[in-house]
ZAMARGU-4260 file (C-alpha; in steps of 0.2 Angstrom, whole numbers, plus 5000, padded with zeros to 4 digits):
<rodrens>
0) 5000/5000/5000 | 5008/5016/4994 | 5005/5033/5003 | 5013/5047/4994 | 5031/5042/4996
5) 5028/5030/5011 | 5024/5012/5007 | 5017/4998/5019 | 5023/4981/5013 | 5007/4971/5017
10) 5003/4962/5001 | 5004/4943/4998 | 5018/4945/4987 | 5027/4956/5000 | 5025/4942/5012
15) 5032/4929/5000 | 5046/4939/4995 | 5051/4942/5013 | 5050/4923/5017 | 5037/4927/5031
20) 5022/4916/5036 | 5005/4925/5040 | 5009/4924/5058 | 5025/4930/5066 | 5038/4917/5071
25) 5051/4918/5085 | 5066/4921/5073 | 5058/4938/5068 | 5062/4944/5086 | 5080/4940/5083
30) 5094/4951/5075 | 5087/4956/5058 | 5101/4968/5052 | 5120/4967/5051 | 5124/4981/5063
35) 5134/4991/5050 | 5133/5010/5046 | 5116/5014/5039 | 5106/5002/5050 | 5098/5002/5067
40) 5089/4990/5078 | 5081/4990/5095 | 5071/4979/5107 | 5058/4989/5117 | 5049/4983/5133
45) 5038/4993/5145 | 5029/4988/5161 | 5015/4995/5171 | 5016/4988/5189 | 5001/4986/5200
50) 5009/4998/5213 | 5010/5012/5200 | 5028/5010/5195 | 5032/5012/5176 | 5047/5004/5168
55) 5054/5006/5151 | 5069/4996/5145 | 5077/4997/5127 | 5091/4987/5120 | 5099/4996/5105
60) 5112/4992/5092 | 5115/5011/5091 | 5106/5028/5094 | 5094/5032/5080 | 5103/5048/5078
65) 5119/5038/5075 | 5112/5026/5063 | 5124/5031/5049 | 5139/5026/5060 | 5146/5009/5066
70) 5139/4997/5080 | 5138/5008/5096 | 5126/4998/5107 | 5118/5005/5122 | 5105/5001/5136
75) 5091/5013/5141 | 5082/5010/5158 | 5069/5022/5164 | 5059/5019/5181 | 5046/5031/5187
80) 5040/5027/5204 | 5023/5031/5211 | 5029/5047/5219 | 5033/5053/5202 | 5052/5052/5203
85) 5060/5047/5187 | 5077/5037/5186 | 5083/5037/5169 | 5100/5031/5161 | 5107/5027/5144
90) 5123/5018/5145 | 5134/5014/5129 | 5145/4999/5128 | 5160/4993/5118 | 5154/4984/5102
95) 5163/4968/5108 | 5150/4967/5123 | 5135/4966/5111 | 5129/4949/5105 | 5112/4944/5098
100) 5105/4928/5091 | 5096/4927/5074 | 5084/4913/5077 | 5075/4920/5093 | 5077/4935/5104
105) 5093/4933/5115 | 5102/4949/5117 | 5117/4952/5128 | 5123/4970/5131 | 5137/4971/5144
110) 5129/4964/5160 | 5111/4965/5153 | 5102/4951/5144 | 5085/4948/5137 | 5079/4931/5131
115) 5062/4926/5124 | 5052/4917/5110 | 5036/4927/5108 | 5028/4918/5122 | 5039/4921/5137
120) 5054/4933/5141 | 5067/4935/5154 | 5074/4952/5157 | 5089/4956/5167 | 5096/4974/5168
125) 5107/4982/5181 | 5114/4999/5181 | 5122/5010/5194 | 5105/5018/5197 | 5093/5004/5196
130) 5090/4986/5191 | 5076/4975/5184 | 5074/4956/5185 | 5057/4953/5176 | 5048/4939/5167
135) 5035/4944/5154 | 5023/4930/5148 | 5012/4934/5133 | 4993/4934/5135 | 4989/4941/5117
140) 4996/4935/5101 | 5011/4943/5092 | 5007/4953/5076 | 5013/4964/5063 | 5005/4974/5048
145) 5009/4963/5033 | 5028/4961/5033 | 5029/4974/5047 | 5039/4985/5035 | 5036/5003/5029
150) 5048/5009/5015 | 5051/5024/5004 | 5041/5021/4988 | 5055/5029/4978 | 5069/5021/4987
155) 5064/5003/4994 | 5082/5002/5002 | 5076/5014/5015 | 5064/5005/5027 | 5058/5003/5045
160) 5052/4987/5052 | 5040/4985/5067 | 5035/4968/5075 | 5023/4969/5090 | 5030/4953/5098
165) 5020/4954/5114 | 5005/4966/5113 | 5001/4962/5131 | 5008/4950/5144 | 5009/4948/5163
170) 5025/4953/5172 | 5032/4948/5188 | 5049/4950/5196 | 5060/4963/5206 | 5065/4981/5204
175) 5079/4989/5213 | 5081/5008/5215 | 5095/5014/5226 | 5095/5003/5241 | 5077/4998/5240
180) 5072/4981/5231 | 5054/4976/5230 | 5043/4963/5221 | 5032/4969/5207 | 5018/4962/5196
185) 5009/4970/5182 | 5006/4971/5163 | 5019/4972/5150 | 5022/4975/5131 | 5037/4971/5119
190) 5040/4977/5102 | 5055/4978/5091 | 5061/4990/5077 | 5075/4988/5064 | 5079/4995/5047
195) 5089/5008/5037 | 5077/5023/5035 | 5085/5039/5038 | 5072/5047/5050 | 5080/5064/5049
200) 5079/5066/5030 | 5064/5056/5026 | 5052/5060/5041 | 5044/5076/5048 | 5035/5068/5062
205) 5033/5051/5071 | 5019/5046/5083 | 5018/5030/5093 | 5007/5023/5106 | 5003/5008/5116
210) 4987/5006/5126 | 4980/4994/5138 | 4962/4996/5143 | 4952/4982/5151 | 4954/4968/5138
215) 4959/4979/5124 | 4977/4982/5118 | 4981/4994/5105 | 4999/4997/5097 | 5000/5010/5083
220) 5011/5022/5074 | 5010/5036/5062 | 5025/5041/5051 | 5023/5058/5042 | 5035/5061/5028
225) 5044/5077/5024 | 5037/5088/5010 | 5050/5081/4998 | 5040/5065/5000 | 5023/5074/4997
230) 5020/5074/5016 | 5013/5056/5014 | 5008/5047/5030 | 5009/5029/5034 | 5000/5020/5048
235) 5003/5004/5058 | 4989/4998/5069 | 4987/4982/5079 | 4971/4979/5090 | 4969/4964/5101
240) 4954/4959/5113 | 4959/4947/5126 | 4969/4933/5117 | 4961/4937/5100 | 4969/4948/5086
245) 4955/4960/5080 | 4965/4970/5068 | 4982/4972/5060 | 4981/4985/5047 | 4988/5001/5039
250) 4972/5008/5032 | 4958/5018/5039 | 4969/5024/5053 | 4972/5042/5059 | 4981/5052/5073
255) 4973/5069/5077 | 4982/5080/5090 | 4972/5090/5102 | 4981/5106/5099 | 4970/5116/5110
260) 4972/5104/5125 | 4990/5099/5123 | 5001/5095/5108 | 5004/5077/5114 | 4985/5073/5118
265) 4977/5065/5103 | 4963/5055/5095 | 4968/5039/5087 | 4955/5031/5076 | 4953/5016/5065
270) 4939/5019/5053 | 4922/5023/5062 | 4924/5007/5073 | 4937/5011/5085 | 4943/5026/5094
275) 4957/5030/5107 | 4958/5047/5116 | 4974/5051/5125 | 4973/5063/5140 | 4985/5074/5149
280) 5003/5066/5148 | 5015/5062/5162 | 5033/5062/5156 | 5044/5047/5156 | 5058/5055/5146
285) 5059/5072/5138 | 5074/5080/5129 | 5077/5092/5115 | 5087/5087/5099 | 5093/5099/5086
290) 5088/5117/5089 | 5070/5117/5097 | 5064/5100/5090 | 5057/5090/5103 | 5057/5071/5108
295) 5045/5065/5121 | 5040/5049/5129 | 5026/5049/5141 | 5011/5040/5149 | 4993/5046/5148
300) 4976/5041/5153 | 4967/5033/5138 | 4948/5030/5134 | 4944/5017/5121 | 4927/5016/5112
305) 4923/5001/5100 | 4907/5002/5089 | 4895/5015/5086 | 4879/5023/5093 | 4869/5012/5105
310) 4881/4997/5102 | 4897/5006/5108 | 4908/4998/5121 | 4919/5009/5132 | 4935/5005/5142
315) 4948/5016/5151 | 4966/5012/5154 | 4984/5019/5152 | 4995/5023/5137 | 5013/5024/5134
320) 5017/5035/5120 | 5031/5044/5110 | 5031/5059/5099 | 5046/5065/5089 | 5046/5081/5078
325) 5061/5079/5066 | 5057/5096/5058 | 5043/5109/5060 | 5030/5109/5047 | 5034/5122/5033
330) 5022/5136/5030 | 5020/5144/5013 | 5027/5161/5011 | 5014/5175/5013 | 5009/5183/4996
335) 5019/5197/4991 | 5010/5214/4988 | 5011/5220/4971 | 5017/5238/4968 | 5005/5251/4962
</rodrens>
């Protein structure tokens, strides 16, 4: 499916060409790229604990901003405790301390490791600030939209891959912050990204969100291309209800920010059947990139509506979301006044 410069590879021929079955297999969560200049890859995990603690863990082959360079692996750990304090660290390691299997998820990065097979994952992370020893067990099926790949229509060699390996799962284990260690239980999520897309030159904006609301789970993303690519938009949308996959599509999806409320609040819609409204955000990590261009990761209350009119079903829950503005929207020059 093409979208004015961005293309979601979701056809039968795309699947056959990529050597993919209709349903994801464990090898798809293994190392997909050779960590050479021009590629990136990361394994993302987040956890909402019953006590209100939120955890985000990311294993990366390199920072996205450094994708043009060689392998430069790093580990990102963020823990926000119920009192609102955020402990966040990003630690870079020598390339020789990185190892990843190709037939399933097994990533070693310095003293940190994650192993799993789309059903169960063990996560062990320990930094000078905090540590996490967690087990994630899937309760919803893995999914992707077609091949899971969005590419530039005019340059198929530039692409982004996205696998929703665990839309929802139960989590249990231990967290340590400072001198305090405590047991936790909660809900977790895991996805992974890989590819060669030059985000800075190809994209103007990136939205991503993961929502857990009662039995509903939503994972979705919107990529907005720069004007050179006709400002095309590509969408990836996965919806599960309990253990059932309800949708995995790139069509009929929209992100609409609530500019009057907050630039990061938004409506996310799938045709006229499903709607998610994100409320006031709470930061997990905020920093500024080049100039005034923002990057933001946050949690937010979420309201879900499925169906229409009298048949609508509602649920409330929590979202983890991310917004990156690579470059501000361009505005046309004002018309010049003619002399005379």
